[in-house]
SERO-4910 file (N, C-alpha, C, O; in steps of 0.05 Angstrom, whole numbers):
BEGIN
 pado doro    nc1    nc2    nc3   cac1   cac2   cac3    cc1    cc2    cc3    oc1    oc2    oc3
  Unk    A    165    221   -955    161    236   -930    153    217   -908    163    218   -886
  Unk    A    133    200   -914    123    181   -894    144    161   -886    147    155   -862
  Unk    A    160    151   -905    181    132   -899    203    144   -882    214    132   -864
  Unk    A    210    170   -888    231    183   -873    222    188   -844    238    186   -825
  Unk    A    196    195   -841    186    199   -814    186    173   -798    191    173   -774
  Unk    A    180    151   -812    180    125   -799    209    118   -791    213    105   -770
  Unk    A    228    127   -807    256    121   -800    264    136   -775    279    125   -758
  Unk    A    254    161   -772    261    177   -749    247    167   -724    259    168   -702
  Unk    A    223    157   -727    207    147   -704    200    118   -709    180    113   -722
  Unk    A    215    100   -699    211     72   -704    195     59   -681    188     72   -662
  Unk    A    189     33   -685    175     18   -665    191     16   -639    180     17   -617
  Unk    A    217     15   -642    234     14   -618    231     40   -601    231     38   -577
  Unk    A    229     63   -615    225     88   -600    198     88   -585    196     98   -563
  Unk    A    178     77   -599    151     76   -586    152     58   -561    141     66   -540
  Unk    A    165     35   -563    168     18   -540    184     31   -517    177     29   -494
  Unk    A    205     46   -526    221     61   -506    204     81   -491    206     83   -466
  Unk    A    187     96   -505    169    116   -492    149    103   -474    144    112   -452
  Unk    A    138     80   -483    118     66   -466    131     55   -441    118     56   -419
  Unk    A    155     45   -442    169     35   -419    175     57   -399    171     54   -375
  Unk    A    184     80   -409    189    103   -391    163    113   -378    162    119   -354
  Unk    A    142    114   -394    116    123   -384    106    104   -362     95    112   -342
  Unk    A    109     78   -367    101     58   -347    117     60   -321    106     59   -299
  Unk    A    143     64   -324    161     67   -301    153     92   -285    151     91   -260
  Unk    A    147    114   -298    139    139   -285    112    135   -271    108    145   -249
  Unk    A     94    120   -284     68    115   -271     71     99   -246     58    106   -226
  Unk    A     87     78   -246     91     62   -222    105     78   -200     98     75   -177
  Unk    A    124     95   -207    137    112   -187    117    132   -176    117    136   -152
  Unk    A    101    143   -193     80    162   -184     60    149   -165     54    160   -144
  Unk    A     51    125   -172     32    111   -155     44    103   -128     31    106   -107
  Unk    A     69     94   -129     83     86   -104     86    110    -86     82    108    -61
  Unk    A     95    133    -97     98    157    -81     72    168    -70     70    177    -48
  Unk    A     51    166    -87     24    175    -78     14    158    -55      4    169    -35
  Unk    A     17    132    -57      8    114    -35     24    118    -10     13    114     12
  Unk    A     49    126    -12     66    129     12     65    158     23     78    163     43
  Unk    A     49    175     10     46    203     20     70    220     12     74    241     25
  Unk    A     86    212     -8    109    228    -16    106    240    -44    125    244    -58
  Unk    A     81    245    -51     75    255    -79     88    282    -84     99    286   -106
  Unk    A     87    300    -64     99    327    -68    129    325    -74    139    340    -91
  Unk    A    143    307    -60    172    303    -65    176    293    -93    194    301   -107
  Unk    A    159    274   -102    162    262   -129    158    284   -150    173    285   -169
  Unk    A    138    302   -146    133    323   -165    157    343   -166    165    352   -187
  Unk    A    168    349   -142    191    366   -141    215    355   -155    229    369   -170
  Unk    A    221    329   -151    243    316   -165    239    315   -195    257    321   -211
  Unk    A    214    309   -203    208    308   -232    212    336   -245    222    338   -267
  Unk    A    203    357   -231    206    384   -241    236    391   -243    244    404   -263
  Unk    A    252    383   -224    280    388   -224    294    374   -248    311    386   -261
  Unk    A    287    350   -253    298    334   -275    290    347   -302    307    349   -320
  Unk    A    265    356   -304    256    368   -329    271    394   -334    280    400   -356
  Unk    A    275    410   -312    290    435   -315    319    430   -323    330    445   -338
  Unk    A    331    409   -312    358    401   -319    361    394   -348    379    402   -362
  Unk    A    342    378   -358    342    370   -386    339    394   -404    354    397   -424
  Unk    A    320    413   -397    316    436   -414    340    455   -415    349    463   -436
  Unk    A    351    461   -391    373    480   -390    399    469   -401    414    483   -415
  Unk    A    405    444   -393    432    433   -400    432    420   -427    451    424   -443
  Unk    A    412    405   -433    412    389   -458    400    404   -482    410    402   -504
  Unk    A    379    420   -477    366    433   -499    376    462   -504    382    469   -527
  Unk    A    377    478   -482    386    506   -485    416    509   -483    426    531   -487
  Unk    A    430    488   -476    459    488   -474    469    510   -455    489    524   -460
  Unk    A    455    513   -432    464    532   -411    484    518   -393    476    505   -374
  Unk    A    509    521   -400    530    504   -388    534    508   -358    536    488   -344
  Unk    A    535    533   -349    541    538   -321    519    526   -302    525    510   -285
  Unk    A    494    535   -306    473    524   -289    468    495   -294    461    480   -276
  Unk    A    473    486   -319    469    458   -326    490    440   -311    483    419   -302
  Unk    A    515    450   -310    536    435   -296    530    433   -266    534    412   -254
  Unk    A    521    455   -254    514    455   -226    492    435   -220    493    419   -202
  Unk    A    471    436   -237    448    417   -234    457    389   -239    447    370   -227
  Unk    A    476    385   -257    486    359   -264    499    346   -239    496    322   -234
  Unk    A    514    362   -224    527    353   -199    506    345   -179    509    325   -165
  Unk    A    485    361   -177    463    354   -159    450    328   -166    442    312   -149
  Unk    A    447    323   -192    435    298   -202    452    274   -193    442    254   -184
  Unk    A    479    277   -197    497    255   -189    495    248   -160    493    225   -152
  Unk    A    496    269   -143    495    265   -114    467    257   -105    464    240    -87
  Unk    A    447    268   -119    419    263   -111    411    234   -113    394    226    -98
  Unk    A    423    219   -132    416    191   -134    421    175   -108    405    159   -100
  Unk    A    444    181    -96    451    167    -71    433    177    -48    424    161    -31
  Unk    A    426    203    -48    409    214    -27    381    202    -30    368    195    -10
  Unk    A    371    199    -54    344    188    -59    342    159    -49    322    150    -38
  Unk    A    364    144    -54    364    116    -45    361    114    -15    348     97     -5
  Unk    A    375    132     -1    374    133     28    346    142     38    334    130     56
  Unk    A    336    164     26    310    175     35    287    157     29    268    155     45
  Unk    A    288    144      6    264    129     -3    270     99     -5    260     85    -23
  Unk    A    285     88     14    291     60     14    266     43     18    264     21      6
  Unk    A    247     52     34    223     37     38    206     37     12    195     16      5
  Unk    A    204     60      0    188     62    -25    201     46    -48    187     33    -63
  Unk    A    228     46    -49    242     31    -69    238      1    -65    234    -14    -84
  Unk    A    239     -7    -39    235    -35    -32    207    -44    -40    203    -66    -51
  Unk    A    187    -27    -35    159    -34    -43    156    -35    -73    143    -53    -83
  Unk    A    168    -16    -87    167    -16   -117    179    -41   -128    167    -53   -146
  Unk    A    202    -49   -119    215    -73   -129    200    -99   -121    199   -118   -136
  Unk    A    187    -98    -97    171   -121    -88    147   -125   -106    140   -147   -114
  Unk    A    134   -102   -112    110   -103   -130    119   -112   -158    104   -128   -171
  Unk    A    142   -103   -167    151   -110   -194    157   -139   -196    152   -152   -217
  Unk    A    167   -151   -174    174   -180   -174    151   -198   -165    154   -222   -166
  Unk    A    129   -187   -156    107   -203   -146     89   -211   -170     94   -204   -193
  Unk    A     68   -225   -164     50   -234   -185     30   -213   -193     12   -218   -209
  Unk    A     33   -187   -183     15   -166   -191     17   -160   -221     -2   -152   -234
  Unk    A     41   -165   -232     44   -160   -261     28   -179   -278     21   -172   -301
  Unk    A     20   -201   -267      3   -221   -282    -26   -219   -274    -42   -237   -281
  Unk    A    -33   -197   -260    -60   -195   -249    -81   -196   -271   -102   -209   -269
  Unk    A    -76   -181   -293    -96   -180   -315   -101   -207   -327   -123   -215   -332
  Unk    A    -79   -222   -331    -81   -249   -342    -97   -267   -322   -113   -283   -330
  Unk    A    -91   -265   -296   -104   -281   -276   -134   -276   -276   -150   -294   -272
  Unk    A   -142   -250   -279   -170   -243   -279   -186   -257   -301   -209   -265   -298
  Unk    A   -172   -261   -324   -186   -273   -347   -193   -302   -341   -213   -312   -352
  Unk    A   -177   -316   -325   -181   -344   -320   -191   -350   -292   -194   -374   -285
  Unk    A   -195   -330   -276   -204   -335   -248   -234   -342   -248   -251   -328   -259
  Unk    A   -239   -365   -235   -267   -374   -234   -281   -363   -210   -269   -351   -192
  Unk    A   -308   -365   -210   -324   -355   -187   -317   -369   -161   -317   -357   -140
  Unk    A   -311   -395   -163   -304   -410   -139   -278   -400   -126   -275   -399   -102
  Unk    A   -259   -392   -143   -234   -381   -133   -238   -354   -119   -225   -348    -99
  Unk    A   -256   -338   -130   -263   -313   -117   -276   -318    -90   -270   -304    -71
  Unk    A   -294   -337    -89   -308   -344    -64   -288   -353    -43   -291   -346    -19
  Unk    A   -268   -369    -51   -248   -377    -31   -232   -353    -21   -226   -352      3
  Unk    A   -226   -335    -39   -211   -311    -32   -226   -293    -13   -215   -277      2
  Unk    A   -253   -296    -13   -270   -279      4   -278   -292     30   -294   -281     45
  Unk    A   -267   -316     36   -275   -331     60   -269   -315     86   -283   -319    105
  Unk    A   -248   -299     85   -240   -285    110   -259   -262    116   -258   -252    139
  Unk    A   -274   -253     97   -290   -228    101   -310   -230    123   -310   -213    141
  Unk    A   -327   -250    123   -348   -251    143   -338   -255    172   -348   -242    190
  Unk    A   -318   -273    177   -307   -274    204   -296   -248    214   -299   -241    237
  Unk    A   -282   -234    196   -271   -208    204   -293   -187    209   -291   -172    228
  Unk    A   -313   -187    192   -335   -168    195   -350   -173    221   -357   -155    236
  Unk    A   -357   -199    227   -370   -206    252   -354   -197    276   -364   -187    296
  Unk    A   -328   -203    275   -310   -196    297   -310   -165    301   -312   -156    324
  Unk    A   -307   -150    279   -307   -121    281   -333   -110    292   -334    -91    307
  Unk    A   -355   -123    284   -382   -114    293   -384   -118    324   -393   -100    338
  Unk    A   -375   -141    334   -377   -146    363   -357   -129    378   -363   -119    400
  Unk    A   -333   -125    367   -313   -108    380   -322    -79    381   -317    -65    400
  Unk    A   -336    -71    360   -347    -43    359   -368    -39    381   -369    -18    393
  Unk    A   -385    -59    385   -406    -57    406   -395    -53    434   -406    -38    450
  Unk    A   -372    -66    439   -360    -64    466   -338    -43    467   -324    -40    487
  Unk    A   -334    -28    445   -313     -8    443   -286    -19    450   -271     -8    466
  Unk    A   -280    -42    438   -254    -55    442   -237    -49    417   -244    -55    395
  Unk    A   -214    -36    422   -197    -28    400   -184    -52    386   -178    -72    399
  Unk    A   -181    -50    360   -170    -72    344   -157    -61    319   -165    -40    309
  Unk    A   -137    -76    310   -123    -69    285   -117    -95    270   -101   -111    279
  Unk    A   -131    -99    248   -130   -124    233   -119   -118    205   -129   -101    191
  Unk    A    -98   -133    197    -85   -129    171    -90   -154    154    -86   -176    162
  Unk    A   -100   -149    129   -105   -171    111    -85   -170     88    -83   -151     73
  Unk    A    -69   -191     86    -48   -192     65    -61   -195     38    -81   -209     35
  Unk    A    -50   -181     18    -59   -183     -9    -37   -197    -26    -32   -221    -21
  Unk    A    -25   -184    -44     -4   -197    -61     23   -196    -49     39   -214    -51
  Unk    A     29   -173    -35     56   -170    -23     58   -186      3     40   -184     20
  Unk    A     79   -202      6     82   -217     31     88   -198     55    100   -177     52
  Unk    A     78   -206     78     81   -190    102     98   -204    123     95   -200    147
  Unk    A    116   -222    114    132   -238    132    147   -222    152    149   -229    176
  Unk    A    159   -200    143    175   -183    161    158   -172    184    168   -169    207
  Unk    A    133   -165    178    115   -154    198    105   -176    217    101   -171    241
  Unk    A    101   -200    206     92   -222    222    112   -229    244    105   -236    266
  Unk    A    138   -226    237    159   -233    256    161   -214    280    173   -221    300
  Unk    A    148   -191    277    149   -171    300    130   -179    322    131   -168    344
  Unk    A    112   -198    316     92   -207    337     96   -236    343    117   -247    339
  Unk    A     75   -248    354     75   -276    361     61   -292    339     38   -287    332
  Unk    A     75   -312    328     64   -329    307     42   -346    318     46   -360    338
  Unk    A     19   -346    305     -4   -362    314    -10   -384    294    -12   -407    301
  Unk    A    -13   -376    268    -18   -395    246    -42   -412    252    -41   -437    249
  Unk    A    -65   -400    259    -89   -414    266   -111   -409    245   -110   -389    231
  Unk    A   -130   -428    243   -153   -424    225   -168   -399    234   -171   -393    258
  Unk    A   -178   -385    214   -191   -360    219   -220   -364    230   -235   -379    218
  Unk    A   -226   -351    252   -254   -349    261   -257   -324    278   -238   -315    291
  Unk    A   -282   -315    279   -287   -289    292   -283   -289    322   -273   -270    333
  Unk    A   -289   -312    335   -286   -314    364   -256   -311    372   -250   -299    392
  Unk    A   -239   -323    356   -210   -321    362   -200   -293    359   -184   -283    375
  Unk    A   -210   -279    339   -202   -251    335   -211   -234    359   -196   -217    369
  Unk    A   -235   -239    368   -246   -224    391   -229   -229    416   -224   -211    432
  Unk    A   -221   -254    420   -205   -261    444   -178   -249    443   -167   -241    464
  Unk    A   -166   -247    419   -140   -235    417   -140   -205    424   -121   -195    436
  Unk    A   -162   -192    418   -164   -163    424   -179   -157    450   -185   -134    456
  Unk    A   -185   -178    465   -196   -174    492   -177   -156    508   -153   -159    507
  Unk    A   -189   -138    523   -173   -116    536   -152   -127    555   -131   -113    559
  Unk    A   -155   -150    567   -135   -161    585   -115   -180    570    -98   -191    583
  Unk    A   -119   -183    544   -101   -200    529    -74   -186    524    -74   -162    519
  Unk    A    -52   -201    527    -26   -189    523    -21   -181    494     -2   -166    488
  Unk    A    -38   -190    475    -34   -184    447    -52   -162    436    -50   -156    412
  Unk    A    -69   -151    453    -90   -133    443    -79   -106    432    -92    -93    417
  Unk    A    -55    -98    441    -44    -72    433    -32    -73    405    -30    -52    392
  Unk    A    -23    -96    395    -11    -97    369    -31   -103    347    -55   -104    352
  Unk    A    -20   -108    323    -37   -115    300    -39   -145    296    -20   -159    302
  Unk    A    -61   -153    285    -65   -181    277    -63   -183    247    -75   -167    233
  Unk    A    -48   -202    237    -44   -206    208    -57   -231    199    -52   -253    210
  Unk    A    -73   -228    178    -87   -251    166    -77   -255    137    -74   -236    122
  Unk    A    -70   -280    130    -60   -286    103    -70   -314     96    -67   -333    112
  Unk    A    -80   -317     72    -89   -343     63   -111   -355     81   -110   -380     86
  Unk    A   -130   -339     90   -151   -348    108   -142   -360    134   -155   -377    146
  Unk    A   -118   -351    143   -107   -360    169    -98   -335    185    -89   -316    173
  Unk    A   -100   -337    211    -89   -317    228    -59   -324    231    -52   -344    245
  Unk    A    -42   -308    219    -14   -315    218      1   -306    243     18   -321    254
  Unk    A     -5   -282    253     10   -270    275     -7   -249    289    -24   -237    277
  Unk    A     -1   -244    314    -15   -223    330      6   -208    347     28   -217    351
  Unk    A     -3   -184    356     16   -167    371     38   -155    353     60   -150    363
  Unk    A     32   -151    328     52   -142    309     56   -112    309     37    -97    315
  Unk    A     80   -103    302     86    -75    301     85    -66    272     98    -78    254
  Unk    A     71    -44    266     67    -34    239     80     -7    236     84      7    256
  Unk    A     87      1    211     98     28    206     76     49    211     53     44    204
  Unk    A     84     71    222     65     93    229     66    114    208     88    123    200
  Unk    A     43    123    198     42    144    178     47    171    192     36    176    214
  Unk    A     62    188    179     67    215    190     52    236    173     60    260    173
  Unk    A     31    227    159     15    245    143      1    266    161    -13    259    180
  Unk    A      6    292    156     -5    313    173    -35    317    167    -48    332    182
  Unk    A    -46    305    146    -74    308    140    -92    289    156   -116    292    154
  Unk    A    -80    271    171    -97    253    187   -109    269    210    -95    283    224
  Unk    A   -136    267    214   -149    283    235   -136    277    263   -128    255    268
  Unk    A   -134    298    279   -120    296    305   -134    277    324   -121    265    342
  Unk    A   -160    274    321   -175    257    340   -170    227    335   -177    211    352
  Unk    A   -157    221    313   -151    192    308   -125    185    321   -106    201    322
  Unk    A   -124    161    332   -101    152    348    -80    137    333    -79    137    308
  Unk    A    -63    122    348    -41    108    336    -50     85    318    -37     79    298
  Unk    A    -73     72    325    -82     50    308    -88     59    280    -81     46    260
  Unk    A   -102     82    278   -108     93    251    -83    101    236    -81     97    212
  Unk    A    -64    113    250    -39    121    237    -23     96    228    -11     96    207
  Unk    A    -24     75    244    -10     51    237    -24     37    213    -11     26    195
  Unk    A    -51     38    213    -66     27    190    -59     41    164    -54     28    144
  Unk    A    -58     68    165    -51     82    141    -22     78    133    -16     75    110
  Unk    A     -5     77    153     23     72    148     27     45    134     44     42    116
  Unk    A     13     24    144     15     -2    132      4     -2    103     16    -15     86
  Unk    A    -17     12     98    -29     13     71    -11     29     52    -13     26     28
  Unk    A      6     47     63     25     61     47     50     45     40     61     46     19
  Unk    A     58     28     60     82     12     56     77    -14     41     96    -24     29
  Unk    A     52    -24     41     45    -49     28     19    -46     13      6    -24     14
  Unk    A     10    -68      1    -17    -67    -12    -38    -80      5    -59    -87     -4
  Unk    A    -32    -83     31    -51    -96     49    -75    -79     56    -74    -54     52
  Unk    A    -96    -91     66   -119    -77     76   -117    -77    107   -114    -98    119
  Unk    A   -119    -54    119   -116    -51    148   -142    -41    159   -151    -19    153
  Unk    A   -155    -57    177   -181    -50    189   -177    -42    218   -162    -55    232
  Unk    A   -191    -20    226   -188    -10    253   -215     -8    266   -235      0    254
  Unk    A   -215    -16    292   -239    -11    309   -229      8    330   -211      2    345
  Unk    A   -242     31    332   -234     52    351   -242     44    379   -264     35    385
  Unk    A   -223     48    398   -228     42    426   -244     64    439   -259     58    458
  Unk    A   -242     88    430   -256    111    442   -286    112    433   -304    116    449
  Unk    A   -290    108    407   -317    112    396   -330     86    386   -354     85    382
  Unk    A   -314     65    382   -324     40    371   -329     41    342   -342     23    331
  Unk    A   -319     62    328   -323     65    299   -305     45    284   -283     39    292
  Unk    A   -315     36    261   -300     17    244   -290     33    220   -305     47    207
  Unk    A   -264     29    214   -251     43    191   -232     23    177   -225      2    189
  Unk    A   -224     30    153   -203     14    140   -186     32    123   -194     53    114
  Unk    A   -161     23    119   -142     37    102   -133     19     79   -128     -5     83
  Unk    A   -131     31     55   -122     15     32   -110     35     12   -121     55      6
  Unk    A    -86     28      3    -71     44    -16    -68     73     -6    -70     92    -21
  Unk    A    -62     76     20    -57    102     31    -81    119     37    -78    142     45
  Unk    A   -105    108     33   -130    123     38   -145    111     62   -149     87     64
  Unk    A   -153    129     80   -169    121    103   -199    124     97   -208    145     87
  Unk    A   -214    104    104   -244    105    100   -256    102    128   -254     80    140
  Unk    A   -268    123    138   -275    125    167   -305    120    171   -321    125    153
  Unk    A   -312    111    195   -339    110    205   -358     92    188   -379    101    180
  Unk    A   -350     67    184   -367     48    168   -384     31    186   -376     25    209
  Unk    A   -407     24    176   -423      4    190   -412    -24    182   -396    -26    163
  Unk    A   -421    -45    195   -412    -71    188   -420    -79    160   -405    -92    146
  Unk    A   -444    -71    151   -453    -76    124   -435    -62    104   -428    -73     83
  Unk    A   -429    -36    109   -412    -21     91   -384    -33     90   -372    -34     68
  Unk    A   -374    -43    112   -348    -56    113   -348    -81     96   -330    -85     80
  Unk    A   -369    -97     99   -371   -122     83   -372   -116     53   -358   -129     38
  Unk    A   -388    -96     46   -390    -89     17   -363    -79      6   -355    -85    -16
  Unk    A   -350    -62     22   -324    -51     13   -303    -73     10   -288    -73    -10
  Unk    A   -301    -91     29   -282   -112     28   -287   -131      4   -269   -140     -9
  Unk    A   -313   -137      0   -320   -155    -22   -313   -142    -49   -303   -156    -67
  Unk    A   -318   -116    -51   -311   -102    -76   -280   -102    -81   -271   -105   -103
  Unk    A   -265    -99    -59   -236    -99    -62   -226   -126    -71   -208   -127    -88
  Unk    A   -237   -147    -61   -229   -174    -68   -236   -180    -97   -220   -191   -112
  Unk    A   -260   -173   -105   -270   -178   -132   -254   -162   -153   -249   -172   -175
  Unk    A   -246   -138   -146   -232   -121   -165   -202   -123   -163   -187   -108   -176
  Unk    A   -193   -141   -146   -164   -144   -141   -149   -154   -166   -125   -157   -166
***
């Protein structure tokens, strides 16, 4: 009995199930971060219904109709979710897959180097907040932001808080766009970011907050916002907005993100 059961369910089947589960998890997480979770659930429910009706219950008529929708739907999904597919493939091909292995061998000095950008950014945000100067700062993580850097002016300067403040000075030609930081350098300023169309964002929040959330949905970057109206400091990460932070809270949140990266 035991040997026959093992024959029916082999190690290959177990690996097959784990691979499908992993793929579904990554798709779920990508859709959740991009604000398209409801669509993902709807598609998943449709596929389950198709499998049950057509493959299991052998309901030929409704199964054939749904089968045609499945065939056409693949092309429609590629068009509708090209940004999400691009992000999924980018994450799959980036070094995120080796993150667990990297954590095992990452030394404290390497973590300290990775956190060098935090204090200059926090000091700049604190001073910008006092003067109610609007700012949008994006911190690159694992996914490259080259396409977004090209939408602004390339700076490629060493990171310091005074330079950040000068870039967002109200009379500066670059103050309306986003500033991108990568590898402890200011890579570009005046950049254009994707805007989130999430209807759950409070109405009193402006374009900077929507752009920050949109960037965190499209990439794995951290997007920090200083409100021009209230001087409040916020940040977006993985599609979530964290509003009204003090400079100390911002520092602690950014440090935790880097350490748990």
